[in-house]
TITOR-925236 format. One record per residue (C-alpha): x, y, z; residue in one letter; residue number from 1. Coordinates in steps of 0.05 Angstrom, whole numbers, plus 5000, padded with zeros to 4 digits. Example, Ala and Ser with C-alpha at 12.3 -4.5 7.8 and 13.67 -1.06 7.14 Angstrom:
2
[baza [5246; 4910; 5156]; 'A'; 1],
[baza [5273; 4979; 5143]; 'S'; 2],
This chain:
104
[baza [5000; 5000; 5000]; 'X'; 1],
[baza [5026; 5069; 4983]; 'X'; 2],
[baza [5002; 5136; 5011]; 'X'; 3],
[baza [5012; 5192; 4961]; 'X'; 4],
[baza [4999; 5266; 4967]; 'X'; 5],
[baza [4993; 5314; 4908]; 'X'; 6],
[baza [5030; 5379; 4916]; 'X'; 7],
[baza [4991; 5445; 4909]; 'X'; 8],
[baza [5014; 5453; 4838]; 'X'; 9],
[baza [4976; 5389; 4821]; 'X'; 10],
[baza [5032; 5364; 4777]; 'X'; 11],
[baza [5077; 5323; 4823]; 'X'; 12],
[baza [5059; 5274; 4878]; 'X'; 13],
[baza [5102; 5255; 4938]; 'X'; 14],
[baza [5103; 5186; 4970]; 'X'; 15],
[baza [5087; 5197; 5043]; 'X'; 16],
[baza [5078; 5125; 5067]; 'X'; 17],
[baza [5093; 5055; 5044]; 'X'; 18],
[baza [5069; 4989; 5073]; 'X'; 19],
[baza [5091; 4920; 5048]; 'X'; 20],
[baza [5058; 4857; 5074]; 'X'; 21],
[baza [5014; 4799; 5056]; 'X'; 22],
[baza [4984; 4737; 5086]; 'X'; 23],
[baza [5012; 4674; 5117]; 'X'; 24],
[baza [5007; 4611; 5075]; 'X'; 25],
[baza [4944; 4588; 5109]; 'X'; 26],
[baza [4913; 4659; 5102]; 'X'; 27],
[baza [4895; 4661; 5176]; 'X'; 28],
[baza [4941; 4721; 5189]; 'X'; 29],
[baza [4948; 4786; 5150]; 'X'; 30],
[baza [5014; 4819; 5165]; 'X'; 31],
[baza [5057; 4881; 5156]; 'X'; 32],
[baza [5129; 4864; 5139]; 'X'; 33],
[baza [5152; 4935; 5127]; 'X'; 34],
[baza [5123; 5004; 5142]; 'X'; 35],
[baza [5155; 5071; 5130]; 'X'; 36],
[baza [5132; 5143; 5132]; 'X'; 37],
[baza [5161; 5204; 5097]; 'X'; 38],
[baza [5209; 5229; 5151]; 'X'; 39],
[baza [5203; 5304; 5140]; 'X'; 40],
[baza [5160; 5354; 5179]; 'X'; 41],
[baza [5118; 5373; 5118]; 'X'; 42],
[baza [5087; 5303; 5116]; 'X'; 43],
[baza [5011; 5315; 5122]; 'X'; 44],
[baza [5003; 5241; 5140]; 'X'; 45],
[baza [5052; 5243; 5198]; 'X'; 46],
[baza [5025; 5195; 5251]; 'X'; 47],
[baza [4971; 5170; 5205]; 'X'; 48],
[baza [5006; 5118; 5161]; 'X'; 49],
[baza [4999; 5061; 5211]; 'X'; 50],
[baza [4926; 5075; 5228]; 'X'; 51],
[baza [4909; 5076; 5153]; 'X'; 52],
[baza [4948; 5011; 5143]; 'X'; 53],
[baza [4916; 4979; 5203]; 'X'; 54],
[baza [4846; 4996; 5178]; 'X'; 55],
[baza [4862; 4969; 5108]; 'X'; 56],
[baza [4893; 4905; 5137]; 'X'; 57],
[baza [4835; 4893; 5184]; 'X'; 58],
[baza [4785; 4900; 5127]; 'X'; 59],
[baza [4827; 4854; 5083]; 'X'; 60],
[baza [4830; 4804; 5140]; 'X'; 61],
[baza [4755; 4808; 5146]; 'X'; 62],
[baza [4747; 4792; 5072]; 'X'; 63],
[baza [4795; 4732; 5077]; 'X'; 64],
[baza [4764; 4710; 5143]; 'X'; 65],
[baza [4833; 4715; 5174]; 'X'; 66],
[baza [4838; 4710; 5250]; 'X'; 67],
[baza [4892; 4761; 5265]; 'X'; 68],
[baza [4935; 4819; 5242]; 'X'; 69],
[baza [5011; 4817; 5254]; 'X'; 70],
[baza [5066; 4869; 5252]; 'X'; 71],
[baza [5130; 4831; 5236]; 'X'; 72],
[baza [5196; 4850; 5271]; 'X'; 73],
[baza [5177; 4918; 5298]; 'X'; 74],
[baza [5233; 4962; 5323]; 'X'; 75],
[baza [5236; 4964; 5399]; 'X'; 76],
[baza [5222; 5039; 5402]; 'X'; 77],
[baza [5154; 5031; 5368]; 'X'; 78],
[baza [5130; 4970; 5406]; 'X'; 79],
[baza [5094; 5013; 5460]; 'X'; 80],
[baza [5056; 5049; 5404]; 'X'; 81],
[baza [5031; 4983; 5375]; 'X'; 82],
[baza [5014; 4957; 5444]; 'X'; 83],
[baza [4973; 5020; 5456]; 'X'; 84],
[baza [4933; 5002; 5393]; 'X'; 85],
[baza [4915; 4933; 5421]; 'X'; 86],
[baza [4973; 4891; 5394]; 'X'; 87],
[baza [5008; 4840; 5438]; 'X'; 88],
[baza [5082; 4822; 5434]; 'X'; 89],
[baza [5090; 4752; 5405]; 'X'; 90],
[baza [5162; 4737; 5423]; 'X'; 91],
[baza [5185; 4781; 5481]; 'X'; 92],
[baza [5257; 4756; 5482]; 'X'; 93],
[baza [5274; 4772; 5410]; 'X'; 94],
[baza [5315; 4833; 5389]; 'X'; 95],
[baza [5258; 4855; 5344]; 'X'; 96],
[baza [5188; 4839; 5365]; 'X'; 97],
[baza [5130; 4814; 5325]; 'X'; 98],
[baza [5063; 4836; 5350]; 'X'; 99],
[baza [4993; 4808; 5338]; 'X'; 100],
[baza [4922; 4830; 5346]; 'X'; 101],
[baza [4868; 4777; 5348]; 'X'; 102],
[baza [4806; 4794; 5308]; 'X'; 103],
[baza [4736; 4778; 5332]; 'X'; 104],
């Protein structure tokens, strides 16, 4: 998934967010393998890329009848943010943590 924003001139667009992911082989989990946001202050989507991705993944999971959403190998400094959004750390002892959210 890519989040683009057209500049005021209407000619050029800037990539403000990128999410790469997919499903597990059994399609019971929809996951984010990579997520990045445009790092500069003028990003109008600052702080919104993950909520947009989470909504899209949750809807995709619903369509596939998947049971959970996973963030693969999150950096330690963003783990508290994901936990605040209802995700649970899957492997607490690992250097990078995967987090999951069970869907009802």
